[in-house]
Each structure stands twice: as C-alpha cells, then as structure tokens.
ModelCIF file with pLDDT and N, C-alpha, C, O atoms, coordinates in Angstrom:
data_MODEL
#
_entry.id   MODEL 
#
_entity.id                         1 
_entity.type                       polymer 
_entity.pdbx_number_of_molecules   1 
#
_entity_poly.entity_id                      1 
_entity_poly.type                           'polypeptide(L)' 
_entity_poly.nstd_linkage                   no 
_entity_poly.nstd_monomer                   no 
_entity_poly.pdbx_seq_one_letter_code       MSSKEIQSQPKNSNFHEGAWHVIIDGQQIPTSEEVYRAYKRPAWVERKRKE 
_entity_poly.pdbx_seq_one_letter_code_can   MSSKEIQSQPKNSNFHEGAWHVIIDGQQIPTSEEVYRAYKRPAWVERKRKE 
_entity_poly.pdbx_strand_id                 A 
#
loop_
_entity_poly_seq.entity_id 
_entity_poly_seq.num 
_entity_poly_seq.mon_id 
_entity_poly_seq.hetero 
1 1  MET n 
1 2  SER n 
1 3  SER n 
1 4  LYS n 
1 5  GLU n 
1 6  ILE n 
1 7  GLN n 
1 8  SER n 
1 9  GLN n 
1 10 PRO n 
1 11 LYS n 
1 12 ASN n 
1 13 SER n 
1 14 ASN n 
1 15 PHE n 
1 16 HIS n 
1 17 GLU n 
1 18 GLY n 
1 19 ALA n 
1 20 TRP n 
1 21 HIS n 
1 22 VAL n 
1 23 ILE n 
1 24 ILE n 
1 25 ASP n 
1 26 GLY n 
1 27 GLN n 
1 28 GLN n 
1 29 ILE n 
1 30 PRO n 
1 31 THR n 
1 32 SER n 
1 33 GLU n 
1 34 GLU n 
1 35 VAL n 
1 36 TYR n 
1 37 ARG n 
1 38 ALA n 
1 39 TYR n 
1 40 LYS n 
1 41 ARG n 
1 42 PRO n 
1 43 ALA n 
1 44 TRP n 
1 45 VAL n 
1 46 GLU n 
1 47 ARG n 
1 48 LYS n 
1 49 ARG n 
1 50 LYS n 
1 51 GLU n 
#
_struct_asym.id          A 
_struct_asym.entity_id   1 
#
loop_
_ma_qa_metric.id 
_ma_qa_metric.mode 
_ma_qa_metric.name 
_ma_qa_metric.software_group_id 
_ma_qa_metric.type 
1 global pLDDT . pLDDT 
2 local  pLDDT . pLDDT 
#
_ma_qa_metric_global.metric_id      1 
_ma_qa_metric_global.metric_value   80.55 
_ma_qa_metric_global.model_id       1 
_ma_qa_metric_global.ordinal_id     1 
#
loop_
_ma_qa_metric_local.label_asym_id 
_ma_qa_metric_local.label_comp_id 
_ma_qa_metric_local.label_seq_id 
_ma_qa_metric_local.metric_id 
_ma_qa_metric_local.metric_value 
_ma_qa_metric_local.model_id 
_ma_qa_metric_local.ordinal_id 
A MET 1  2 42.00 1 1  
A SER 2  2 47.00 1 2  
A SER 3  2 47.00 1 3  
A LYS 4  2 48.00 1 4  
A GLU 5  2 48.00 1 5  
A ILE 6  2 44.00 1 6  
A GLN 7  2 47.00 1 7  
A SER 8  2 51.00 1 8  
A GLN 9  2 50.00 1 9  
A PRO 10 2 53.00 1 10 
A LYS 11 2 61.00 1 11 
A ASN 12 2 69.00 1 12 
A SER 13 2 74.00 1 13 
A ASN 14 2 79.00 1 14 
A PHE 15 2 80.00 1 15 
A HIS 16 2 77.00 1 16 
A GLU 17 2 75.00 1 17 
A GLY 18 2 79.00 1 18 
A ALA 19 2 85.00 1 19 
A TRP 20 2 90.00 1 20 
A HIS 21 2 90.00 1 21 
A VAL 22 2 91.00 1 22 
A ILE 23 2 89.00 1 23 
A ILE 24 2 90.00 1 24 
A ASP 25 2 94.00 1 25 
A GLY 26 2 90.00 1 26 
A GLN 27 2 92.00 1 27 
A GLN 28 2 90.00 1 28 
A ILE 29 2 91.00 1 29 
A PRO 30 2 92.00 1 30 
A THR 31 2 92.00 1 31 
A SER 32 2 91.00 1 32 
A GLU 33 2 90.00 1 33 
A GLU 34 2 93.00 1 34 
A VAL 35 2 93.00 1 35 
A TYR 36 2 91.00 1 36 
A ARG 37 2 92.00 1 37 
A ALA 38 2 95.00 1 38 
A TYR 39 2 92.00 1 39 
A LYS 40 2 92.00 1 40 
A ARG 41 2 94.00 1 41 
A PRO 42 2 95.00 1 42 
A ALA 43 2 92.00 1 43 
A TRP 44 2 92.00 1 44 
A VAL 45 2 95.00 1 45 
A GLU 46 2 96.00 1 46 
A ARG 47 2 93.00 1 47 
A LYS 48 2 94.00 1 48 
A ARG 49 2 95.00 1 49 
A LYS 50 2 94.00 1 50 
A GLU 51 2 92.00 1 51 
#
loop_
_atom_site.group_PDB 
_atom_site.id 
_atom_site.type_symbol 
_atom_site.label_atom_id 
_atom_site.label_alt_id 
_atom_site.label_comp_id 
_atom_site.label_asym_id 
_atom_site.label_entity_id 
_atom_site.label_seq_id 
_atom_site.pdbx_PDB_ins_code 
_atom_site.Cartn_x 
_atom_site.Cartn_y 
_atom_site.Cartn_z 
_atom_site.occupancy 
_atom_site.B_iso_or_equiv 
_atom_site.pdbx_formal_charge 
_atom_site.auth_seq_id 
_atom_site.auth_comp_id 
_atom_site.auth_asym_id 
_atom_site.auth_atom_id 
_atom_site.pdbx_PDB_model_num 
ATOM 1   N N  . MET A 1 1  ? -18.950 -1.756  -8.790 1.00 42.00 ? 1  MET A N  1 
ATOM 2   C CA . MET A 1 1  ? -17.976 -2.814  -8.547 1.00 42.00 ? 1  MET A CA 1 
ATOM 3   C C  . MET A 1 1  ? -18.689 -3.975  -7.868 1.00 42.00 ? 1  MET A C  1 
ATOM 4   O O  . MET A 1 1  ? -19.428 -3.783  -6.902 1.00 42.00 ? 1  MET A O  1 
ATOM 5   N N  . SER A 1 2  ? -18.465 -5.165  -8.373 1.00 47.00 ? 2  SER A N  1 
ATOM 6   C CA . SER A 1 2  ? -19.136 -6.333  -7.815 1.00 47.00 ? 2  SER A CA 1 
ATOM 7   C C  . SER A 1 2  ? -18.464 -6.755  -6.513 1.00 47.00 ? 2  SER A C  1 
ATOM 8   O O  . SER A 1 2  ? -17.333 -6.357  -6.233 1.00 47.00 ? 2  SER A O  1 
ATOM 9   N N  . SER A 1 3  ? -19.162 -7.559  -5.723 1.00 47.00 ? 3  SER A N  1 
ATOM 10  C CA . SER A 1 3  ? -18.603 -8.016  -4.455 1.00 47.00 ? 3  SER A CA 1 
ATOM 11  C C  . SER A 1 3  ? -17.377 -8.908  -4.681 1.00 47.00 ? 3  SER A C  1 
ATOM 12  O O  . SER A 1 3  ? -16.466 -8.935  -3.855 1.00 47.00 ? 3  SER A O  1 
ATOM 13  N N  . LYS A 1 4  ? -17.359 -9.643  -5.812 1.00 48.00 ? 4  LYS A N  1 
ATOM 14  C CA . LYS A 1 4  ? -16.197 -10.488 -6.121 1.00 48.00 ? 4  LYS A CA 1 
ATOM 15  C C  . LYS A 1 4  ? -14.964 -9.620  -6.380 1.00 48.00 ? 4  LYS A C  1 
ATOM 16  O O  . LYS A 1 4  ? -13.866 -9.954  -5.934 1.00 48.00 ? 4  LYS A O  1 
ATOM 17  N N  . GLU A 1 5  ? -15.140 -8.516  -7.094 1.00 48.00 ? 5  GLU A N  1 
ATOM 18  C CA . GLU A 1 5  ? -14.029 -7.601  -7.360 1.00 48.00 ? 5  GLU A CA 1 
ATOM 19  C C  . GLU A 1 5  ? -13.523 -6.971  -6.067 1.00 48.00 ? 5  GLU A C  1 
ATOM 20  O O  . GLU A 1 5  ? -12.317 -6.830  -5.868 1.00 48.00 ? 5  GLU A O  1 
ATOM 21  N N  . ILE A 1 6  ? -14.440 -6.596  -5.201 1.00 44.00 ? 6  ILE A N  1 
ATOM 22  C CA . ILE A 1 6  ? -14.059 -5.997  -3.924 1.00 44.00 ? 6  ILE A CA 1 
ATOM 23  C C  . ILE A 1 6  ? -13.274 -6.994  -3.078 1.00 44.00 ? 6  ILE A C  1 
ATOM 24  O O  . ILE A 1 6  ? -12.273 -6.626  -2.465 1.00 44.00 ? 6  ILE A O  1 
ATOM 25  N N  . GLN A 1 7  ? -13.715 -8.253  -3.037 1.00 47.00 ? 7  GLN A N  1 
ATOM 26  C CA . GLN A 1 7  ? -13.039 -9.267  -2.233 1.00 47.00 ? 7  GLN A CA 1 
ATOM 27  C C  . GLN A 1 7  ? -11.645 -9.584  -2.765 1.00 47.00 ? 7  GLN A C  1 
ATOM 28  O O  . GLN A 1 7  ? -10.767 -9.959  -1.988 1.00 47.00 ? 7  GLN A O  1 
ATOM 29  N N  . SER A 1 8  ? -11.423 -9.443  -4.070 1.00 51.00 ? 8  SER A N  1 
ATOM 30  C CA . SER A 1 8  ? -10.129 -9.782  -4.635 1.00 51.00 ? 8  SER A CA 1 
ATOM 31  C C  . SER A 1 8  ? -9.096  -8.681  -4.448 1.00 51.00 ? 8  SER A C  1 
ATOM 32  O O  . SER A 1 8  ? -7.910  -8.904  -4.688 1.00 51.00 ? 8  SER A O  1 
ATOM 33  N N  . GLN A 1 9  ? -9.526  -7.500  -4.024 1.00 50.00 ? 9  GLN A N  1 
ATOM 34  C CA . GLN A 1 9  ? -8.583  -6.412  -3.809 1.00 50.00 ? 9  GLN A CA 1 
ATOM 35  C C  . GLN A 1 9  ? -7.871  -6.586  -2.472 1.00 50.00 ? 9  GLN A C  1 
ATOM 36  O O  . GLN A 1 9  ? -8.445  -7.137  -1.533 1.00 50.00 ? 9  GLN A O  1 
ATOM 37  N N  . PRO A 1 10 ? -6.620  -6.119  -2.376 1.00 53.00 ? 10 PRO A N  1 
ATOM 38  C CA . PRO A 1 10 ? -5.892  -6.207  -1.111 1.00 53.00 ? 10 PRO A CA 1 
ATOM 39  C C  . PRO A 1 10 ? -6.622  -5.463  -0.004 1.00 53.00 ? 10 PRO A C  1 
ATOM 40  O O  . PRO A 1 10 ? -7.246  -4.429  -0.244 1.00 53.00 ? 10 PRO A O  1 
ATOM 41  N N  . LYS A 1 11 ? -6.538  -5.991  1.200  1.00 61.00 ? 11 LYS A N  1 
ATOM 42  C CA . LYS A 1 11 ? -7.172  -5.348  2.345  1.00 61.00 ? 11 LYS A CA 1 
ATOM 43  C C  . LYS A 1 11 ? -6.134  -4.425  2.985  1.00 61.00 ? 11 LYS A C  1 
ATOM 44  O O  . LYS A 1 11 ? -5.561  -4.741  4.027  1.00 61.00 ? 11 LYS A O  1 
ATOM 45  N N  . ASN A 1 12 ? -5.907  -3.288  2.347  1.00 69.00 ? 12 ASN A N  1 
ATOM 46  C CA . ASN A 1 12 ? -4.887  -2.364  2.775  1.00 69.00 ? 12 ASN A CA 1 
ATOM 47  C C  . ASN A 1 12 ? -5.397  -0.957  2.535  1.00 69.00 ? 12 ASN A C  1 
ATOM 48  O O  . ASN A 1 12 ? -5.931  -0.661  1.466  1.00 69.00 ? 12 ASN A O  1 
ATOM 49  N N  . SER A 1 13 ? -5.235  -0.086  3.524  1.00 74.00 ? 13 SER A N  1 
ATOM 50  C CA . SER A 1 13 ? -5.738  1.277   3.372  1.00 74.00 ? 13 SER A CA 1 
ATOM 51  C C  . SER A 1 13 ? -4.969  2.062   2.316  1.00 74.00 ? 13 SER A C  1 
ATOM 52  O O  . SER A 1 13 ? -5.424  3.120   1.880  1.00 74.00 ? 13 SER A O  1 
ATOM 53  N N  . ASN A 1 14 ? -3.808  1.558   1.900  1.00 79.00 ? 14 ASN A N  1 
ATOM 54  C CA . ASN A 1 14 ? -3.029  2.245   0.870  1.00 79.00 ? 14 ASN A CA 1 
ATOM 55  C C  . ASN A 1 14 ? -3.361  1.745   -0.528 1.00 79.00 ? 14 ASN A C  1 
ATOM 56  O O  . ASN A 1 14 ? -2.749  2.186   -1.500 1.00 79.00 ? 14 ASN A O  1 
ATOM 57  N N  . PHE A 1 15 ? -4.310  0.838   -0.644 1.00 80.00 ? 15 PHE A N  1 
ATOM 58  C CA . PHE A 1 15 ? -4.784  0.382   -1.951 1.00 80.00 ? 15 PHE A CA 1 
ATOM 59  C C  . PHE A 1 15 ? -6.218  0.848   -2.097 1.00 80.00 ? 15 PHE A C  1 
ATOM 60  O O  . PHE A 1 15 ? -7.110  0.386   -1.386 1.00 80.00 ? 15 PHE A O  1 
ATOM 61  N N  . HIS A 1 16 ? -6.428  1.749   -3.006 1.00 77.00 ? 16 HIS A N  1 
ATOM 62  C CA . HIS A 1 16 ? -7.792  2.200   -3.296 1.00 77.00 ? 16 HIS A CA 1 
ATOM 63  C C  . HIS A 1 16 ? -7.814  2.797   -4.684 1.00 77.00 ? 16 HIS A C  1 
ATOM 64  O O  . HIS A 1 16 ? -6.775  3.147   -5.244 1.00 77.00 ? 16 HIS A O  1 
ATOM 65  N N  . GLU A 1 17 ? -8.979  2.908   -5.216 1.00 75.00 ? 17 GLU A N  1 
ATOM 66  C CA . GLU A 1 17 ? -9.176  3.409   -6.578 1.00 75.00 ? 17 GLU A CA 1 
ATOM 67  C C  . GLU A 1 17 ? -8.348  2.624   -7.594 1.00 75.00 ? 17 GLU A C  1 
ATOM 68  O O  . GLU A 1 17 ? -7.906  3.178   -8.601 1.00 75.00 ? 17 GLU A O  1 
ATOM 69  N N  . GLY A 1 18 ? -8.139  1.336   -7.328 1.00 79.00 ? 18 GLY A N  1 
ATOM 70  C CA . GLY A 1 18 ? -7.450  0.470   -8.272 1.00 79.00 ? 18 GLY A CA 1 
ATOM 71  C C  . GLY A 1 18 ? -5.943  0.626   -8.333 1.00 79.00 ? 18 GLY A C  1 
ATOM 72  O O  . GLY A 1 18 ? -5.310  0.120   -9.259 1.00 79.00 ? 18 GLY A O  1 
ATOM 73  N N  . ALA A 1 19 ? -5.348  1.325   -7.353 1.00 85.00 ? 19 ALA A N  1 
ATOM 74  C CA . ALA A 1 19 ? -3.897  1.521   -7.370 1.00 85.00 ? 19 ALA A CA 1 
ATOM 75  C C  . ALA A 1 19 ? -3.360  1.585   -5.942 1.00 85.00 ? 19 ALA A C  1 
ATOM 76  O O  . ALA A 1 19 ? -4.084  1.921   -5.005 1.00 85.00 ? 19 ALA A O  1 
ATOM 77  N N  . TRP A 1 20 ? -2.090  1.260   -5.797 1.00 90.00 ? 20 TRP A N  1 
ATOM 78  C CA . TRP A 1 20 ? -1.392  1.421   -4.524 1.00 90.00 ? 20 TRP A CA 1 
ATOM 79  C C  . TRP A 1 20 ? -0.974  2.879   -4.404 1.00 90.00 ? 20 TRP A C  1 
ATOM 80  O O  . TRP A 1 20 ? -0.727  3.545   -5.410 1.00 90.00 ? 20 TRP A O  1 
ATOM 81  N N  . HIS A 1 21 ? -0.894  3.374   -3.171 1.00 90.00 ? 21 HIS A N  1 
ATOM 82  C CA . HIS A 1 21 ? -0.515  4.762   -2.946 1.00 90.00 ? 21 HIS A CA 1 
ATOM 83  C C  . HIS A 1 21 ? 0.519   4.839   -1.823 1.00 90.00 ? 21 HIS A C  1 
ATOM 84  O O  . HIS A 1 21 ? 0.415   4.141   -0.814 1.00 90.00 ? 21 HIS A O  1 
ATOM 85  N N  . VAL A 1 22 ? 1.508   5.692   -2.016 1.00 91.00 ? 22 VAL A N  1 
ATOM 86  C CA . VAL A 1 22 ? 2.430   6.044   -0.939 1.00 91.00 ? 22 VAL A CA 1 
ATOM 87  C C  . VAL A 1 22 ? 2.181   7.509   -0.624 1.00 91.00 ? 22 VAL A C  1 
ATOM 88  O O  . VAL A 1 22 ? 1.767   8.283   -1.487 1.00 91.00 ? 22 VAL A O  1 
ATOM 89  N N  . ILE A 1 23 ? 2.438   7.873   0.616  1.00 89.00 ? 23 ILE A N  1 
ATOM 90  C CA . ILE A 1 23 ? 2.237   9.258   1.024  1.00 89.00 ? 23 ILE A CA 1 
ATOM 91  C C  . ILE A 1 23 ? 3.609   9.898   1.188  1.00 89.00 ? 23 ILE A C  1 
ATOM 92  O O  . ILE A 1 23 ? 4.408   9.478   2.024  1.00 89.00 ? 23 ILE A O  1 
ATOM 93  N N  . ILE A 1 24 ? 3.866   10.907  0.388  1.00 90.00 ? 24 ILE A N  1 
ATOM 94  C CA . ILE A 1 24 ? 5.130   11.640  0.417  1.00 90.00 ? 24 ILE A CA 1 
ATOM 95  C C  . ILE A 1 24 ? 4.803   13.121  0.568  1.00 90.00 ? 24 ILE A C  1 
ATOM 96  O O  . ILE A 1 24 ? 4.074   13.691  -0.244 1.00 90.00 ? 24 ILE A O  1 
ATOM 97  N N  . ASP A 1 25 ? 5.348   13.736  1.610  1.00 94.00 ? 25 ASP A N  1 
ATOM 98  C CA . ASP A 1 25 ? 5.086   15.153  1.894  1.00 94.00 ? 25 ASP A CA 1 
ATOM 99  C C  . ASP A 1 25 ? 3.597   15.460  1.928  1.00 94.00 ? 25 ASP A C  1 
ATOM 100 O O  . ASP A 1 25 ? 3.159   16.503  1.442  1.00 94.00 ? 25 ASP A O  1 
ATOM 101 N N  . GLY A 1 26 ? 2.820   14.543  2.508  1.00 90.00 ? 26 GLY A N  1 
ATOM 102 C CA . GLY A 1 26 ? 1.389   14.738  2.666  1.00 90.00 ? 26 GLY A CA 1 
ATOM 103 C C  . GLY A 1 26 ? 0.569   14.513  1.407  1.00 90.00 ? 26 GLY A C  1 
ATOM 104 O O  . GLY A 1 26 ? -0.645  14.716  1.424  1.00 90.00 ? 26 GLY A O  1 
ATOM 105 N N  . GLN A 1 27 ? 1.197   14.101  0.324  1.00 92.00 ? 27 GLN A N  1 
ATOM 106 C CA . GLN A 1 27 ? 0.477   13.864  -0.919 1.00 92.00 ? 27 GLN A CA 1 
ATOM 107 C C  . GLN A 1 27 ? 0.440   12.373  -1.224 1.00 92.00 ? 27 GLN A C  1 
ATOM 108 O O  . GLN A 1 27 ? 1.450   11.684  -1.087 1.00 92.00 ? 27 GLN A O  1 
ATOM 109 N N  . GLN A 1 28 ? -0.717  11.876  -1.636 1.00 90.00 ? 28 GLN A N  1 
ATOM 110 C CA . GLN A 1 28 ? -0.848  10.478  -2.033 1.00 90.00 ? 28 GLN A CA 1 
ATOM 111 C C  . GLN A 1 28 ? -0.380  10.336  -3.472 1.00 90.00 ? 28 GLN A C  1 
ATOM 112 O O  . GLN A 1 28 ? -0.890  10.998  -4.376 1.00 90.00 ? 28 GLN A O  1 
ATOM 113 N N  . ILE A 1 29 ? 0.603   9.458   -3.668 1.00 91.00 ? 29 ILE A N  1 
ATOM 114 C CA . ILE A 1 29 ? 1.162   9.234   -4.989 1.00 91.00 ? 29 ILE A CA 1 
ATOM 115 C C  . ILE A 1 29 ? 0.781   7.822   -5.437 1.00 91.00 ? 29 ILE A C  1 
ATOM 116 O O  . ILE A 1 29 ? 1.148   6.858   -4.765 1.00 91.00 ? 29 ILE A O  1 
ATOM 117 N N  . PRO A 1 30 ? 0.060   7.669   -6.546 1.00 92.00 ? 30 PRO A N  1 
ATOM 118 C CA . PRO A 1 30 ? -0.274  6.322   -7.022 1.00 92.00 ? 30 PRO A CA 1 
ATOM 119 C C  . PRO A 1 30 ? 0.989   5.628   -7.539 1.00 92.00 ? 30 PRO A C  1 
ATOM 120 O O  . PRO A 1 30 ? 1.795   6.229   -8.249 1.00 92.00 ? 30 PRO A O  1 
ATOM 121 N N  . THR A 1 31 ? 1.148   4.350   -7.171 1.00 92.00 ? 31 THR A N  1 
ATOM 122 C CA . THR A 1 31 ? 2.320   3.573   -7.570 1.00 92.00 ? 31 THR A CA 1 
ATOM 123 C C  . THR A 1 31 ? 1.897   2.155   -7.904 1.00 92.00 ? 31 THR A C  1 
ATOM 124 O O  . THR A 1 31 ? 0.735   1.779   -7.749 1.00 92.00 ? 31 THR A O  1 
ATOM 125 N N  . SER A 1 32 ? 2.861   1.382   -8.365 1.00 91.00 ? 32 SER A N  1 
ATOM 126 C CA . SER A 1 32 ? 2.618   -0.048  -8.539 1.00 91.00 ? 32 SER A CA 1 
ATOM 127 C C  . SER A 1 32 ? 2.808   -0.725  -7.181 1.00 91.00 ? 32 SER A C  1 
ATOM 128 O O  . SER A 1 32 ? 3.361   -0.134  -6.253 1.00 91.00 ? 32 SER A O  1 
ATOM 129 N N  . GLU A 1 33 ? 2.351   -1.951  -7.078 1.00 90.00 ? 33 GLU A N  1 
ATOM 130 C CA . GLU A 1 33 ? 2.534   -2.695  -5.829 1.00 90.00 ? 33 GLU A CA 1 
ATOM 131 C C  . GLU A 1 33 ? 4.025   -2.889  -5.546 1.00 90.00 ? 33 GLU A C  1 
ATOM 132 O O  . GLU A 1 33 ? 4.450   -2.827  -4.393 1.00 90.00 ? 33 GLU A O  1 
ATOM 133 N N  . GLU A 1 34 ? 4.807   -3.121  -6.577 1.00 93.00 ? 34 GLU A N  1 
ATOM 134 C CA . GLU A 1 34 ? 6.249   -3.332  -6.401 1.00 93.00 ? 34 GLU A CA 1 
ATOM 135 C C  . GLU A 1 34 ? 6.924   -2.095  -5.800 1.00 93.00 ? 34 GLU A C  1 
ATOM 136 O O  . GLU A 1 34 ? 7.736   -2.219  -4.883 1.00 93.00 ? 34 GLU A O  1 
ATOM 137 N N  . VAL A 1 35 ? 6.597   -0.922  -6.302 1.00 93.00 ? 35 VAL A N  1 
ATOM 138 C CA . VAL A 1 35 ? 7.168   0.319   -5.778 1.00 93.00 ? 35 VAL A CA 1 
ATOM 139 C C  . VAL A 1 35 ? 6.681   0.556   -4.352 1.00 93.00 ? 35 VAL A C  1 
ATOM 140 O O  . VAL A 1 35 ? 7.462   0.950   -3.487 1.00 93.00 ? 35 VAL A O  1 
ATOM 141 N N  . TYR A 1 36 ? 5.398   0.319   -4.104 1.00 91.00 ? 36 TYR A N  1 
ATOM 142 C CA . TYR A 1 36 ? 4.841   0.484   -2.762 1.00 91.00 ? 36 TYR A CA 1 
ATOM 143 C C  . TYR A 1 36 ? 5.607   -0.369  -1.748 1.00 91.00 ? 36 TYR A C  1 
ATOM 144 O O  . TYR A 1 36 ? 6.007   0.124   -0.693 1.00 91.00 ? 36 TYR A O  1 
ATOM 145 N N  . ARG A 1 37 ? 5.808   -1.647  -2.069 1.00 92.00 ? 37 ARG A N  1 
ATOM 146 C CA . ARG A 1 37 ? 6.508   -2.550  -1.149 1.00 92.00 ? 37 ARG A CA 1 
ATOM 147 C C  . ARG A 1 37 ? 7.960   -2.138  -0.946 1.00 92.00 ? 37 ARG A C  1 
ATOM 148 O O  . ARG A 1 37 ? 8.467   -2.210  0.174  1.00 92.00 ? 37 ARG A O  1 
ATOM 149 N N  . ALA A 1 38 ? 8.635   -1.709  -2.002 1.00 95.00 ? 38 ALA A N  1 
ATOM 150 C CA . ALA A 1 38 ? 10.025  -1.259  -1.879 1.00 95.00 ? 38 ALA A CA 1 
ATOM 151 C C  . ALA A 1 38 ? 10.117  -0.008  -1.013 1.00 95.00 ? 38 ALA A C  1 
ATOM 152 O O  . ALA A 1 38 ? 11.059  0.137   -0.233 1.00 95.00 ? 38 ALA A O  1 
ATOM 153 N N  . TYR A 1 39 ? 9.165   0.879   -1.139 1.00 92.00 ? 39 TYR A N  1 
ATOM 154 C CA . TYR A 1 39 ? 9.141   2.110   -0.347 1.00 92.00 ? 39 TYR A CA 1 
ATOM 155 C C  . TYR A 1 39 ? 8.872   1.821   1.131  1.00 92.00 ? 39 TYR A C  1 
ATOM 156 O O  . TYR A 1 39 ? 9.490   2.425   2.008  1.00 92.00 ? 39 TYR A O  1 
ATOM 157 N N  . LYS A 1 40 ? 7.950   0.898   1.404  1.00 92.00 ? 40 LYS A N  1 
ATOM 158 C CA . LYS A 1 40 ? 7.546   0.607   2.782  1.00 92.00 ? 40 LYS A CA 1 
ATOM 159 C C  . LYS A 1 40 ? 8.468   -0.378  3.504  1.00 92.00 ? 40 LYS A C  1 
ATOM 160 O O  . LYS A 1 40 ? 8.481   -0.408  4.734  1.00 92.00 ? 40 LYS A O  1 
ATOM 161 N N  . ARG A 1 41 ? 9.233   -1.177  2.774  1.00 94.00 ? 41 ARG A N  1 
ATOM 162 C CA . ARG A 1 41 ? 10.038  -2.244  3.371  1.00 94.00 ? 41 ARG A CA 1 
ATOM 163 C C  . ARG A 1 41 ? 10.929  -1.762  4.526  1.00 94.00 ? 41 ARG A C  1 
ATOM 164 O O  . ARG A 1 41 ? 10.929  -2.407  5.574  1.00 94.00 ? 41 ARG A O  1 
ATOM 165 N N  . PRO A 1 42 ? 11.688  -0.663  4.392  1.00 95.00 ? 42 PRO A N  1 
ATOM 166 C CA . PRO A 1 42 ? 12.528  -0.232  5.527  1.00 95.00 ? 42 PRO A CA 1 
ATOM 167 C C  . PRO A 1 42 ? 11.726  0.060   6.802  1.00 95.00 ? 42 PRO A C  1 
ATOM 168 O O  . PRO A 1 42 ? 12.179  -0.244  7.906  1.00 95.00 ? 42 PRO A O  1 
ATOM 169 N N  . ALA A 1 43 ? 10.556  0.638   6.650  1.00 92.00 ? 43 ALA A N  1 
ATOM 170 C CA . ALA A 1 43 ? 9.715   0.916   7.822  1.00 92.00 ? 43 ALA A CA 1 
ATOM 171 C C  . ALA A 1 43 ? 9.216   -0.381  8.455  1.00 92.00 ? 43 ALA A C  1 
ATOM 172 O O  . ALA A 1 43 ? 9.155   -0.499  9.679  1.00 92.00 ? 43 ALA A O  1 
ATOM 173 N N  . TRP A 1 44 ? 8.861   -1.354  7.612  1.00 92.00 ? 44 TRP A N  1 
ATOM 174 C CA . TRP A 1 44 ? 8.403   -2.642  8.141  1.00 92.00 ? 44 TRP A CA 1 
ATOM 175 C C  . TRP A 1 44 ? 9.534   -3.347  8.885  1.00 92.00 ? 44 TRP A C  1 
ATOM 176 O O  . TRP A 1 44 ? 9.308   -3.926  9.947  1.00 92.00 ? 44 TRP A O  1 
ATOM 177 N N  . VAL A 1 45 ? 10.755  -3.304  8.333  1.00 95.00 ? 45 VAL A N  1 
ATOM 178 C CA . VAL A 1 45 ? 11.905  -3.947  8.973  1.00 95.00 ? 45 VAL A CA 1 
ATOM 179 C C  . VAL A 1 45 ? 12.171  -3.297  10.331 1.00 95.00 ? 45 VAL A C  1 
ATOM 180 O O  . VAL A 1 45 ? 12.403  -3.994  11.319 1.00 95.00 ? 45 VAL A O  1 
ATOM 181 N N  . GLU A 1 46 ? 12.139  -1.995  10.380 1.00 96.00 ? 46 GLU A N  1 
ATOM 182 C CA . GLU A 1 46 ? 12.396  -1.283  11.651 1.00 96.00 ? 46 GLU A CA 1 
ATOM 183 C C  . GLU A 1 46 ? 11.338  -1.617  12.688 1.00 96.00 ? 46 GLU A C  1 
ATOM 184 O O  . GLU A 1 46 ? 11.650  -1.823  13.861 1.00 96.00 ? 46 GLU A O  1 
ATOM 185 N N  . ARG A 1 47 ? 10.082  -1.670  12.252 1.00 93.00 ? 47 ARG A N  1 
ATOM 186 C CA . ARG A 1 47 ? 9.005   -2.006  13.194 1.00 93.00 ? 47 ARG A CA 1 
ATOM 187 C C  . ARG A 1 47 ? 9.202   -3.402  13.763 1.00 93.00 ? 47 ARG A C  1 
ATOM 188 O O  . ARG A 1 47 ? 9.038   -3.615  14.964 1.00 93.00 ? 47 ARG A O  1 
ATOM 189 N N  . LYS A 1 48 ? 9.557   -4.364  12.894 1.00 94.00 ? 48 LYS A N  1 
ATOM 190 C CA . LYS A 1 48 ? 9.799   -5.730  13.348 1.00 94.00 ? 48 LYS A CA 1 
ATOM 191 C C  . LYS A 1 48 ? 10.996  -5.796  14.310 1.00 94.00 ? 48 LYS A C  1 
ATOM 192 O O  . LYS A 1 48 ? 10.969  -6.534  15.295 1.00 94.00 ? 48 LYS A O  1 
ATOM 193 N N  . ARG A 1 49 ? 12.040  -5.018  14.014 1.00 95.00 ? 49 ARG A N  1 
ATOM 194 C CA . ARG A 1 49 ? 13.225  -5.000  14.863 1.00 95.00 ? 49 ARG A CA 1 
ATOM 195 C C  . ARG A 1 49 ? 12.871  -4.526  16.270 1.00 95.00 ? 49 ARG A C  1 
ATOM 196 O O  . ARG A 1 49 ? 13.390  -5.053  17.254 1.00 95.00 ? 49 ARG A O  1 
ATOM 197 N N  . LYS A 1 50 ? 11.992  -3.536  16.365 1.00 94.00 ? 50 LYS A N  1 
ATOM 198 C CA . LYS A 1 50 ? 11.575  -2.994  17.670 1.00 94.00 ? 50 LYS A CA 1 
ATOM 199 C C  . LYS A 1 50 ? 10.709  -3.973  18.440 1.00 94.00 ? 50 LYS A C  1 
ATOM 200 O O  . LYS A 1 50 ? 10.687  -3.951  19.670 1.00 94.00 ? 50 LYS A O  1 
ATOM 201 N N  . GLU A 1 51 ? 9.989   -4.840  17.720 1.00 92.00 ? 51 GLU A N  1 
ATOM 202 C CA . GLU A 1 51 ? 9.146   -5.833  18.397 1.00 92.00 ? 51 GLU A CA 1 
ATOM 203 C C  . GLU A 1 51 ? 10.033  -6.833  19.089 1.00 92.00 ? 51 GLU A C  1 
ATOM 204 O O  . GLU A 1 51 ? 9.537   -7.763  19.724 1.00 92.00 ? 51 GLU A O  1 
#
C-alpha cells in the first residue's frame, strides 16, 4: 500500500483492512461506513450529553 493510499484512509481504529468494523459480542463485523455511523451514533450522542 502506498503512502498516498494510507493517508487517504480514515484515521479510526475501527477502519482497517479496507472496511469499517463494529464490535458485537466481541466479534469484529465488517460494515459499510454508513452502517458503522448509524450503529455508533447513539453512543456518540450519549457521550456528548455527559460532557
């Protein structure tokens, strides 16, 4: 993988091997970015509310 390809990838620990991943019951499930964001959104909202 070239350095340009690496730089264009999201800087997120849940994006690797060319796909987004959610962790459900301890298993990493590859998903699209849209599904990843929909899955994580409630947790992000709650975290912001607590701040």
